[in-house]
C-alpha positions in Angstrom: 79.3 120.0 135.8 79.5 116.2 135.7 81.8 114.0 133.7 80.1 112.3 130.8 80.8 108.6 130.3 80.5 108.8 126.6 83.0 111.6 126.4 85.5 109.6 128.5 85.0 106.4 126.4 85.2 108.4 123.2 88.5 109.9 124.3 89.8 106.6 125.4 88.9 105.1 122.0 90.6 108.0 120.2 93.8 107.4 122.3 93.8 103.7 121.5 93.0 104.1 117.8 95.8 106.7 117.4 98.2 104.4 119.3 97.2 101.4 117.0 97.6 103.5 113.8 101.0 104.8 114.9 102.1 101.2 115.6 100.7 100.0 112.2 102.5 102.8 110.2 105.8 101.9 112.0 105.5 98.2 111.5 107.4 96.2 108.8 104.1 95.0 107.2 103.4 95.7 103.5 101.5 98.7 102.4 98.4 96.8 101.6 98.3 95.2 105.1 98.9 98.6 106.8 96.0 100.2 104.9 93.7 97.3 105.5 94.4 97.4 109.3 93.9 101.3 109.4 90.6 101.1 107.5 89.5 98.2 109.7 90.2 100.2 112.9 88.5 103.3 111.5 85.3 101.6 110.1 84.8 99.1 112.9 86.1 100.9 116.0 85.7 98.4 118.8 86.0 95.2 116.6 88.9 96.6 114.6 90.9 97.4 117.8 90.2 94.0 119.3 91.2 92.2 116.1 94.3 94.3 115.7 95.3 93.6 119.4 94.9 89.8 118.8 96.2 89.4 115.3 98.2 92.6 114.4 101.4 93.0 116.5 103.8 90.2 116.5 
């Protein structure tokens, strides 16, 4: 049995998305900003994570 690249990349995205969401929920940002970031990460997976990494954490 070989290791599928799509499976590994999907697992990596899932781990990063969960990490980002946990950091967002624990941040001091307002509720609207938190919801916006979480929706962005879930609807635009790669772009959302990149934008969050650049503009999200302070």
